[in-house]
PAZAPA-4460 file (N, C-alpha, C; in steps of 0.05 Angstrom, whole numbers, plus 32768, in hexadecimal, padded with zeros to 4 digits):
% residues 252
    n_x    n_y    n_z   ca_x   ca_y   ca_z    c_x    c_y    c_z   seq   type   mol
   7FAC   7F8E   813F   7FBF   7F8A   8128   7FD1   7FA2   8121     1      X     A
   7FC2   7FB8   811C   7FD1   7FCD   8112   7FC8   7FE6   8121     2      X     A
   7FDB   7FF7   812C   7FD3   800B   8139   7FE4   8023   8133     3      X     A
   7FDA   803B   8127   7FED   8052   811F   7FE8   8065   8134     4      X     A
   7FFA   806C   8142   7FF5   8081   8158   8009   809E   8152     5      X     A
   7FF8   80B3   814B   8006   80CC   8148   801B   80CB   8134     6      X     A
   8018   80BB   811C   802D   80B9   8105   8032   80D5   80FC     7      X     A
   804B   80DB   80FC   8054   80F7   80EE   806C   80F1   80DE     8      X     A
   806F   80FD   80C9   808B   80FA   80BA   8091   811A   80AF     9      X     A
   80A2   8124   80B8   80AE   8140   80B1   80C2   813A   809D    10      X     A
   80C2   814D   8086   80DA   8151   8075   80E1   8168   8073    11      X     A
   80FB   816C   8069   8104   8188   8064   8103   818E   8048    12      X     A
   80F3   81A5   8042   80F0   81AC   8025   80F9   81C8   801F    13      X     A
   8102   81C8   800A   810F   81E2   8002   80F8   81FB   7FFE    14      X     A
   8103   8211   8002   80F3   8229   7FFD   80FE   8238   7FEA    15      X     A
   80EF   8251   7FE2   80F7   8262   7FCB   8112   8275   7FD8    16      X     A
   8110   8274   7FF2   8125   8287   8002   8141   8278   8001    17      X     A
   8154   828B   7FF6   8170   827F   7FF0   8180   8289   8009    18      X     A
   8197   8278   8011   81AC   8280   801F   81C5   8279   8010    19      X     A
   81DB   827D   801E   81F9   8279   8010   81FC   825F   800C    20      X     A
   81E8   824C   801A   81EB   822E   8015   81D6   8221   7FFF    21      X     A
   81C5   8232   7FF3   81B4   8229   7FE4   8196   8231   7FF0    22      X     A
   8180   8227   7FE5   8166   8228   7FEF   8166   821F   800C    23      X     A
   8157   8235   8018   8152   822E   8036   813E   8216   8037    24      X     A
   813A   8207   804C   8129   81F5   804F   8117   81F4   8069    25      X     A
   80FF   81EB   8068   80EB   81EE   807E   80E2   81D3   8080    26      X     A
   80D8   81CC   8098   80CB   81B6   80A3   80B1   81B4   8097    27      X     A
   80AA   819C   808A   808D   8199   807F   8082   817D   8085    28      X     A
   806C   817C   808F   805F   8164   809A   8053   8154   8083    29      X     A
   805E   813E   8078   804F   812D   8064   803B   811E   8072    30      X     A
   803E   8118   808A   802A   8108   809B   8029   8116   80B4    31      X     A
   8012   811F   80BF   8013   812D   80D3   7FF9   8121   80E9    32      X     A
   8007   8118   80FD   7FF8   810D   8118   7FE0   80F8   810D    33      X     A
   7FE6   80E7   80FE   7FD4   80D6   80F6   7FD1   80BD   8108    34      X     A
   7FBA   80B5   8110   7FB0   80A0   811E   7F9E   8090   8111    35      X     A
   7F9D   8071   8112   7F87   8064   810F   7F90   8047   8115    36      X     A
   7F79   8035   8114   7F7D   8017   811D   7F74   8004   810A    37      X     A
   7F7B   7FEC   8108   7F70   7FDB   80F6   7F73   7FBD   8101    38      X     A
   7F5C   7FAE   8106   7F5C   7F94   810F   7F66   7F7F   80FC    39      X     A
   7F6D   7F69   8107   7F77   7F51   80F7   7F5E   7F4B   80E2    40      X     A
   7F63   7F46   80CB   7F50   7F3F   80B4   7F43   7F55   80AB    41      X     A
   7F46   7F6B   80B3   7F38   7F83   80A7   7F48   7F8D   8092    42      X     A
   7F3A   7F9B   807C   7F46   7FAA   8065   7F3E   7FC5   806B    43      X     A
   7F55   7FD6   8065   7F54   7FF4   806A   7F5E   8000   8053    44      X     A
   7F51   8016   8046   7F57   8024   8032   7F5C   8040   803A    45      X     A
   7F75   8048   802F   7F81   8065   8039   7F7E   8073   801F    46      X     A
   7F6D   808A   8023   7F68   809C   800C   7F6F   80B5   800F    47      X     A
   7F77   80C5   7FFA   7F7E   80E0   7FFA   7F88   80E7   7FE0    48      X     A
   7F88   8101   7FD7   7F94   810C   7FC1   7FB5   8109   7FBE    49      X     A
   7FBD   810A   7FA4   7FDB   8107   7FA4   7FEA   811A   7FB6    50      X     A
   8002   810B   7FC0   8011   811D   7FD1   8006   8124   7FEF    51      X     A
   7FF6   8115   7FF5   7FE3   811A   8010   7FF0   810B   8025    52      X     A
   8006   80F9   8020   8013   80EA   8036   800B   80C9   8037    53      X     A
   7FFE   80C1   8022   7FF5   80A5   8025   800F   8090   8023    54      X     A
   801E   8097   800E   8035   8085   800D   8049   8088   8024    55      X     A
   804D   809F   802D   805F   80A2   8045   8055   8095   8060    56      X     A
   8039   8096   805F   802B   8087   8073   8033   8067   8071    57      X     A
   802F   805D   805E   8031   8040   8058   804E   8038   805C    58      X     A
   8060   804A   8055   807C   8041   8057   8085   8042   8073    59      X     A
   8075   8056   8085   807C   8058   80A1   8073   803B   80AE    60      X     A
   805A   8030   80A7   804F   8019   80B0   8061   8002   80AC    61      X     A
   8070   8001   8096   807D   7FEB   808A   8097   7FEA   8097    62      X     A
   809F   7FFF   80A5   80B9   7FFC   80B2   80CB   8008   809C    63      X     A
   80C5   8015   8087   80D6   801F   8074   80E1   803C   8076    64      X     A
   80D3   804A   8087   80D4   8066   808C   80D3   806A   80AB    65      X     A
   80E4   807A   80B5   80E3   807F   80D1   80D4   8096   80D6    66      X     A
   80BD   8093   80E9   80AC   80AB   80EE   80BB   80C1   80FF    67      X     A
   80B4   80DA   80F7   80BE   80F1   8105   80B6   80EF   8120    68      X     A
   809C   80EA   8124   808F   80EA   813E   807C   80D4   813E    69      X     A
   8071   80C6   8155   805E   80B5   8157   806B   809C   814E    70      X     A
   8056   8088   814D   805F   806A   8142   8046   805C   8138    71      X     A
   804A   8043   8136   8037   8031   812C   803F   8013   8137    72      X     A
   802B   8005   813E   8030   7FEB   8149   8023   7FD4   8135    73      X     A
   8032   7FBF   812A   8027   7FAB   811B   802A   7F93   812F    74      X     A
   800F   7F85   8134   8013   7F70   8147   8021   7F77   8163    75      X     A
   801D   7F90   816D   8028   7F9D   8186   804B   7F9D   8181    76      X     A
   8055   7F9D   8168   8070   7FA0   8164   8073   7FBF   815C    77      X     A
   8082   7FCB   8169   8086   7FE8   8164   809C   7FEA   8148    78      X     A
   808E   7FF9   8136   809C   7FFD   811C   80B8   800A   811C    79      X     A
   80BA   8019   8134   80D7   802B   8136   80EB   8019   8144    80      X     A
   80DE   8000   814F   80F5   7FEF   8162   80FD   7FD9   8155    81      X     A
   80ED   7FCE   8143   80F4   7FAE   8135   80EA   7FAD   811A    82      X     A
   80FA   7FBD   810C   80F2   7FC1   80EB   80F5   7FA9   80DF    83      X     A
   8109   7F97   80E7   810D   7F80   80D4   80F6   7F6B   80DE    84      X     A
   80E7   7F69   80F5   80D3   7F58   80FC   80B9   7F61   80ED    85      X     A
   80B8   7F7E   80EE   809F   7F88   80DF   80A0   7F82   80C3    86      X     A
   80BC   7F80   80B7   80BB   7F7D   8099   80B2   7F5F   8090    87      X     A
   80B9   7F4D   80A2   80B1   7F31   809D   8093   7F30   80A0    88      X     A
   8088   7F3A   80B1   806B   7F3C   80B1   8058   7F47   8099    89      X     A
   8068   7F5C   808D   8059   7F6B   8079   805E   7F67   805D    90      X     A
   804D   7F65   804C   8052   7F64   802B   804D   7F82   8022    91      X     A
   805F   7F92   801A   805F   7FA9   8013   805C   7FB3   7FF7    92      X     A
   804F   7FB8   7FE5   8055   7FC5   7FCD   8049   7FDE   7FC4    93      X     A
   805D   7FED   7FB6   8059   8006   7FAF   8062   8008   7F92    94      X     A
   805A   801F   7F86   805F   8024   7F6A   807D   802D   7F65    95      X     A
   808A   802E   7F7F   80AA   8033   7F7B   80B4   801A   7F7C    96      X     A
   80A8   8006   7F86   80B5   7FE8   7F88   80CA   7FE4   7F72    97      X     A
   80E2   7FDE   7F76   80F3   7FD7   7F5F   80F5   7FB6   7F59    98      X     A
   80F2   7FB2   7F3F   80F5   7F97   7F37   810F   7F97   7F22    99      X     A
   811A   7F82   7F1D   8134   7F7F   7F13   812C   7F78   7EF4   100      X     A
   8132   7F8B   7EE1   812B   7F91   7EC7   8137   7F75   7EB8   101      X     A
   814D   7F6A   7EBD   8159   7F53   7EB1   814D   7F38   7EB8   102      X     A
   813F   7F3A   7ECF   8133   7F1D   7ED6   8117   7F1E   7EC5   103      X     A
   810E   7F01   7EBF   80F2   7EFF   7EB9   80DF   7EFB   7ECE   104      X     A
   80C7   7EF8   7ECD   80B4   7EF7   7EE2   80B7   7EE0   7EF6   105      X     A
   80BE   7EC9   7EEA   80C4   7EAE   7EFA   80DD   7EB8   7F0E   106      X     A
   80EF   7EC1   7EFD   810B   7EC8   7F0F   8108   7ED9   7F21   107      X     A
   80F7   7EED   7F1F   80F4   7F04   7F31   80E3   7EF8   7F4D   108      X     A
   80D1   7EE9   7F47   80BE   7EDB   7F5D   80D4   7EC9   7F6C   109      X     A
   80E1   7EB9   7F60   80F7   7EA6   7F6C   8109   7EB5   7F7C   110      X     A
   8115   7ECB   7F74   8128   7EDB   7F83   811B   7EE6   7F9B   111      X     A
   8105   7EF2   7F9A   80F9   7EFB   7FB5   80EF   7EE6   7FC9   112      X     A
   80E6   7ECD   7FBB   80DF   7EBA   7FCE   80F6   7EB0   7FDB   113      X     A
   810D   7EAB   7FCF   8128   7EA4   7FD9   8130   7EB7   7FEF   114      X     A
   812B   7ED1   7FE8   8135   7EE8   7FF9   8129   7EE5   8012   115      X     A
   810F   7EDD   8011   8101   7EDA   802C   80FF   7EBA   8032   116      X     A
   8114   7EAF   8029   811B   7E93   8033   8101   7E7E   8032   117      X     A
   80F1   7E81   801C   80DD   7E6E   801B   80E3   7E55   800C   118      X     A
   80DD   7E3F   8014   80E4   7E25   8005   80D9   7E26   7FED   119      X     A
   80E5   7E1A   7FD5   80D9   7E18   7FBE   80BD   7E07   7FBE   120      X     A
   80B9   7DF3   7FCB   80A3   7DE6   7FCE   808D   7DF4   7FDA   121      X     A
   8091   7E0D   7FE4   807F   7E1C   7FEE   8074   7E34   7FDC   122      X     A
   808D   7E42   7FD6   8088   7E5B   7FC1   807F   7E55   7FA7   123      X     A
   8086   7E3A   7F9A   807B   7E37   7F80   805D   7E34   7F7E   124      X     A
   804E   7E24   7F90   8034   7E23   7F8C   8026   7E3B   7F91   125      X     A
   8030   7E4A   7FA4   8026   7E65   7FAD   8029   7E77   7F95   126      X     A
   803F   7E7A   7F87   8045   7E88   7F74   8031   7E82   7F58   127      X     A
   802E   7E67   7F55   801D   7E5D   7F40   8003   7E65   7F44   128      X     A
   7FF8   7E64   7F5F   7FDD   7E6E   7F66   7FD8   7E8B   7F5B   129      X     A
   7FED   7E9D   7F64   7FE9   7EB9   7F60   7FEF   7EC0   7F43   130      X     A
   8000   7EB3   7F34   7FFF   7EB7   7F19   7FE3   7EB2   7F0B   131      X     A
   7FD6   7E9C   7F10   7FBB   7E94   7F09   7FAA   7EA7   7F10   132      X     A
   7FA9   7EB3   7F2A   7F95   7EC9   7F2F   7F9A   7EE4   7F20   133      X     A
   7FB1   7EE7   7F17   7FBA   7F03   7F0C   7FBD   7EFF   7EF1   134      X     A
   7FB3   7EE7   7EE3   7FB4   7EE3   7EC7   7FCE   7EEC   7EBB   135      X     A
   7FE5   7EE2   7EC7   8002   7EE9   7EBE   8010   7ED0   7EAF   136      X     A
   8003   7EBA   7EAD   8016   7EA1   7EA3   8021   7EA8   7E88   137      X     A
   8014   7EB9   7E74   8021   7EBC   7E5D   803A   7ECE   7E5D   138      X     A
   8041   7ED8   7E76   8056   7EEC   7E74   806B   7EE4   7E88   139      X     A
   806A   7ECB   7E93   807D   7EC3   7EA9   809B   7EC3   7E9F   140      X     A
   80A1   7EBF   7E86   80BB   7EBE   7E7C   80C7   7ED8   7E70   141      X     A
   80B5   7EEC   7E73   80BD   7F07   7E69   80CE   7F16   7E7A   142      X     A
   80E3   7F22   7E70   80F0   7F32   7E81   80E1   7F49   7E8C   143      X     A
   80E8   7F50   7EA7   80DB   7F66   7EB0   80DB   7F84   7E9F   144      X     A
   80F0   7F89   7E91   80F4   7F9C   7E81   80DF   7F9F   7E6D   145      X     A
   80D4   7F88   7E63   80C7   7F85   7E4A   80A6   7F86   7E55   146      X     A
   80A2   7F85   7E6E   8082   7F83   7E75   8076   7FA0   7E76   147      X     A
   805F   7F9C   7E70   804D   7FB9   7E75   804F   7FC0   7E93   148      X     A
   8043   7FD9   7E91   8043   7FE2   7EB0   8032   7FD3   7EBD   149      X     A
   801D   7FCD   7EB2   8008   7FBB   7EC1   8011   7FA0   7EC9   150      X     A
   8022   7F94   7EB9   8030   7F78   7EBE   8043   7F7C   7ED4   151      X     A
   8052   7F8F   7ED1   8068   7F97   7EED   8058   7F9C   7F05   152      X     A
   8041   7FA6   7F02   8033   7FAA   7F1C   8028   7F8E   7F27   153      X     A
   801F   7F7F   7F14   8017   7F65   7F1A   8031   7F51   7F2A   154      X     A
   8047   7F57   7F1E   805D   7F46   7F24   8064   7F52   7F40   155      X     A
   8062   7F6D   7F47   806A   7F78   7F61   8057   7F6E   7F76   156      X     A
   803B   7F6A   7F6D   8026   7F5D   7F80   802F   7F41   7F8C   157      X     A
   8039   7F32   7F71   8042   7F15   7F78   8059   7F16   7F8A   158      X     A
   806C   7F27   7F88   8085   7F2B   7F99   807C   7F33   7FB6   159      X     A
   8068   7F41   7FB6   805F   7F4C   7FD4   8052   7F34   7FE0   160      X     A
   8043   7F23   7FD3   8034   7F10   7FE3   8042   7EF2   7FE3   161      X     A
   805A   7EF1   7FD6   8064   7ED4   7FD3   8070   7ECB   7FF1   162      X     A
   8072   7ED7   8005   807A   7ED1   801D   805E   7ECD   8034   163      X     A
   8048   7ED1   8027   802C   7ECE   8034   8030   7EDE   804E   164      X     A
   8033   7EF9   804C   8034   7F0A   8062   801C   7F0C   8074   165      X     A
   801B   7F15   808B   8005   7F17   809F   7FF6   7F33   8096   166      X     A
   8002   7F46   808E   7FFA   7F5E   8087   8004   7F65   806D   167      X     A
   7FF1   7F71   805B   7FF5   7F77   803E   7FF2   7F92   803C   168      X     A
   8004   7FA1   802F   8003   7FBF   802B   8008   7FC4   800D   169      X     A
   7FED   7FCB   7FFF   7FF3   7FD3   7FE2   7FED   7FEF   7FDF   170      X     A
   8000   7FFC   7FD5   8001   8016   7FCE   7FFA   801A   7FB1   171      X     A
   7FDF   8027   7FA9   7FD7   8029   7F91   7FDC   800F   7F7D   172      X     A
   7FCE   7FFB   7F83   7FD6   7FE0   7F77   7FC8   7FDD   7F5A   173      X     A
   7FB8   7FEE   7F54   7FAA   7FED   7F3A   7FB6   8004   7F24   174      X     A
   7FC8   8015   7F30   7FD6   802A   7F1F   7FE1   801D   7F06   175      X     A
   7FDD   8029   7EF1   7FEB   8020   7ED9   7FE2   8008   7ECC   176      X     A
   7FC8   7FFF   7ED7   7FBC   7FE1   7ECD   7FA3   7FEA   7EBF   177      X     A
   7F9D   7FDA   7EA9   7F83   7FE2   7E9B   7F6A   7FDA   7EA6   178      X     A
   7F55   7FDC   7E9E   7F3C   7FD5   7EAC   7F3A   7FB7   7EB3   179      X     A
   7F43   7FA7   7E9F   7F42   7F8A   7EA6   7F57   7F80   7EBB   180      X     A
   7F6D   7F8C   7EBA   7F80   7F86   7ED2   7F77   7F91   7EEA   181      X     A
   7F6E   7FA9   7EEB   7F62   7FAF   7F04   7F4F   7FA1   7F14   182      X     A
   7F39   7F98   7F01   7F26   7F83   7F0B   7F33   7F68   7F16   183      X     A
   7F4B   7F61   7F08   7F57   7F48   7F10   7F64   7F4C   7F29   184      X     A
   7F72   7F64   7F2F   7F81   7F6B   7F48   7F6C   7F6F   7F5D   185      X     A
   7F54   7F77   7F57   7F41   7F7C   7F6D   7F36   7F61   7F75   186      X     A
   7F34   7F51   7F62   7F2A   7F35   7F6A   7F3E   7F28   7F7C   187      X     A
   7F57   7F2D   7F74   7F6B   7F20   7F86   7F6B   7F2B   7FA2   188      X     A
   7F69   7F44   7FA8   7F64   7F54   7FBF   7F50   7F48   7FD0   189      X     A
   7F3A   7F44   7FC3   7F21   7F37   7FCF   7F24   7F1A   7FD9   190      X     A
   7F36   7F0B   7FC9   7F3E   7EF2   7FD2   7F51   7EF0   7FE9   191      X     A
   7F62   7F05   7FED   7F73   7F09   8003   7F63   7F13   801A   192      X     A
   7F4D   7F20   8019   7F39   7F29   802F   7F2E   7F10   8036   193      X     A
   7F23   7F00   8025   7F12   7EE8   8029   7F26   7ED4   803C   194      X     A
   7F3F   7ED2   8038   7F4E   7EC6   8047   7F57   7ECF   8065   195      X     A
   7F4A   7EE5   8069   7F4F   7EF0   8087   7F6A   7F01   808A   196      X     A
   7F74   7F08   8074   7F8D   7F18   8075   7F86   7F32   807C   197      X     A
   7F96   7F40   8089   7F95   7F61   808E   7FA3   7F6D   8079   198      X     A
   7F95   7F81   806E   7F9D   7F91   8055   7F97   7FAE   8057   199      X     A
   7FB1   7FBE   804F   7FAC   7FDB   8050   7FB0   7FDD   802E   200      X     A
   7FA1   7FEE   8022   7FA7   7FFA   8007   7F9D   8016   8006   201      X     A
   7FB0   8021   7FF1   7FA9   803D   7FEA   7FA4   8040   7FCB   202      X     A
   7F8B   804E   7FC6   7F84   804C   7FAB   7F7B   806A   7FA5   203      X     A
   7F76   806F   7F88   7F67   8084   7F7E   7F4C   807B   7F73   204      X     A
   7F49   8060   7F71   7F30   8054   7F64   7F1C   804E   7F79   205      X     A
   7F0E   8063   7F7D   7EF7   8066   7F97   7EE7   804A   7F95   206      X     A
   7EE0   8043   7F7C   7ECD   802C   7F7A   7ED9   8012   7F87   207      X     A
   7EF5   8010   7F8A   7F01   7FF9   7F94   7EFB   7FF7   7FB4   208      X     A
   7EF7   8013   7FC0   7EF6   8014   7FDA   7EDC   8008   7FE5   209      X     A
   7EC7   8014   7FD9   7EAB   8006   7FE2   7EA8   7FEB   7FDF   210      X     A
   7EB6   7FDC   7FCE   7EB1   7FC1   7FCB   7EC4   7FAE   7FE0   211      X     A
   7EDC   7FBA   7FE9   7EEE   7FAB   7FF5   7EF4   7FB8   8016   212      X     A
   7EF7   7FCF   8018   7EFF   7FD9   8031   7EE9   7FD8   804B   213      X     A
   7EF3   7FD0   805D   7EE5   7FCD   8079   7EE6   7FE8   8087   214      X     A
   7EFC   7FF5   8086   7EFF   8011   808F   7F0E   8024   8078   215      X     A
   7F09   803C   807C   7F17   8053   8069   7F20   8069   807B   216      X     A
   7F3B   806E   8074   7F46   8082   807F   7F4E   809B   806B   217      X     A
   7F45   80B2   806C   7F4E   80C6   805B   7F5A   80D9   8066   218      X     A
   7F76   80E2   8055   7F86   80F4   8060   7F88   810C   804A   219      X     A
   7F8C   8124   8055   7F8D   8138   8044   7FA7   814C   804D   220      X     A
   7FBB   8150   803E   7FD2   8161   8048   7FE0   8154   8062   221      X     A
   7FDC   8137   8062   7FEC   812B   8079   7FDB   8127   8093   222      X     A
   7FC2   8130   8090   7FAF   812F   80A9   7F9A   8120   80A4   223      X     A
   7F90   8112   80B6   7F77   80FE   80B6   7F5F   8113   80B5   224      X     A
   7F4D   810B   809D   7F32   811B   809D   7F1D   8109   809F   225      X     A
   7F1E   80EC   80A1   7F0F   80DB   80A2   7F16   80C0   80AC   226      X     A
   7F09   80B2   80BD   7F15   8096   80C6   7EFA   8089   80CE   227      X     A
   7EEF   8074   80BF   7ED8   8067   80C3   7ED3   8052   80B1   228      X     A
   7EBC   8044   80B1   7EB1   8030   809B   7EA4   803D   8088   229      X     A
   7E9B   802E   8073   7E8A   803B   805B   7E73   8046   805E   230      X     A
   7E61   803A   8073   7E4B   8044   807E   7E4D   805F   8089   231      X     A
   7E5F   8062   809C   7E69   8080   80A5   7E73   8092   8091   232      X     A
   7E7F   8088   807C   7E87   809A   8066   7E6E   80A5   8057   233      X     A
   7E5C   8092   8055   7E47   8099   8041   7E33   80AD   8050   234      X     A
   7E34   80AA   806C   7E21   80BB   8080   7E2E   80D9   807F   235      X     A
   7E47   80DC   8078   7E4D   80F8   8076   7E3D   810C   8065   236      X     A
   7E32   80FD   804E   7E1D   8110   8040   7E0E   80FB   8032   237      X     A
   7DF8   80EF   803C   7DEA   80DC   802D   7DDE   80E1   800E   238      X     A
   7DDE   80FC   800C   7DD4   8104   7FF0   7DEA   8106   7FD7   239      X     A
   7E01   80FD   7FE1   7E15   80FF   7FD0   7E23   80E5   7FCD   240      X     A
   7E30   80DE   7FB8   7E3B   80C1   7FB1   7E5B   80C5   7FBE   241      X     A
   7E68   80AB   7FB9   7E82   80A9   7FC8   7E97   80BF   7FBE   242      X     A
   7E96   80C1   7FA5   7EA8   80D2   7F97   7EA5   80F0   7FA8   243      X     A
   7E8B   80F8   7FA4   7E87   8115   7FA9   7E8D   8116   7FC7   244      X     A
   7E88   8104   7FDA   7E91   8108   7FF7   7EAB   8107   7FF8   245      X     A
   7EBC   80F7   7FEC   7ED7   80F8   7FEC   7EE2   8112   7FE6   246      X     A
   7EDC   811C   7FCC   7EE3   8134   7FC3   7EDD   814C   7FD9   247      X     A
   7EC8   8148   7FE2   7EBE   815E   7FF9   7ED3   815D   8011   248      X     A
   7EDF   8144   801B   7EF3   8145   802F   7F0F   8149   8029   249      X     A
   7F14   8149   800E   7F30   8152   8009   7F35   816A   7FF6   250      X     A
   7F1F   8179   7FF2   7F21   818E   7FE2   7F2B   81A6   7FF3   251      X     A
   7F3B   81B7   7FEB   7F47   81CF   7FFB   7F30   81E0   7FFE   252      X     A
***
């Protein structure tokens, strides 16, 4: 279903050294030679500290960012060669996803459903089911500009799922959501998993990983430092808990 092969993304970053054209820039690898695979119906959690390259990795998988080296395959389709087909297969949500402030929640979901050419008789019951699962019905007529951070996050999740994608990619889906909202979103993710969907999600909430993920990939400074299941992760140090093992892996 998904195979990342030596994925690398290099950006030009400014240094303190100056030239007549301003600050000199050097190459910096946000993601460095990253490989992993995921079977259809599995859930993978991508873990790592802030700035380690998680979002860059997910954007390359979704065909939104061109790899500098290496590539990835979604259902044997190369993300470098057929971005449009890749995007039709993927539901991608990130904290940077833009919503239109002047539209209310219903109008927002209708807009994205029509953008994906989904007939009304298909997207409406799908949206209603997601609204129920995410406890959103009180807010459907509110403008996006008036929503809380958590409710905007839930709206983004519905937008991501409305075309019933084969692969779902959620970048920090519970960020900015209160404890009750986090629990609701996690229940939705479990329902998605139960339906046999393939899912990749990044998170800082390590408790979410133990309950949901079939596979874990940990990256540090763009490089992979762990790739395996929950059992293998715990075997790194049986005397320590999940959080302590994660801290050991990513500490400088």
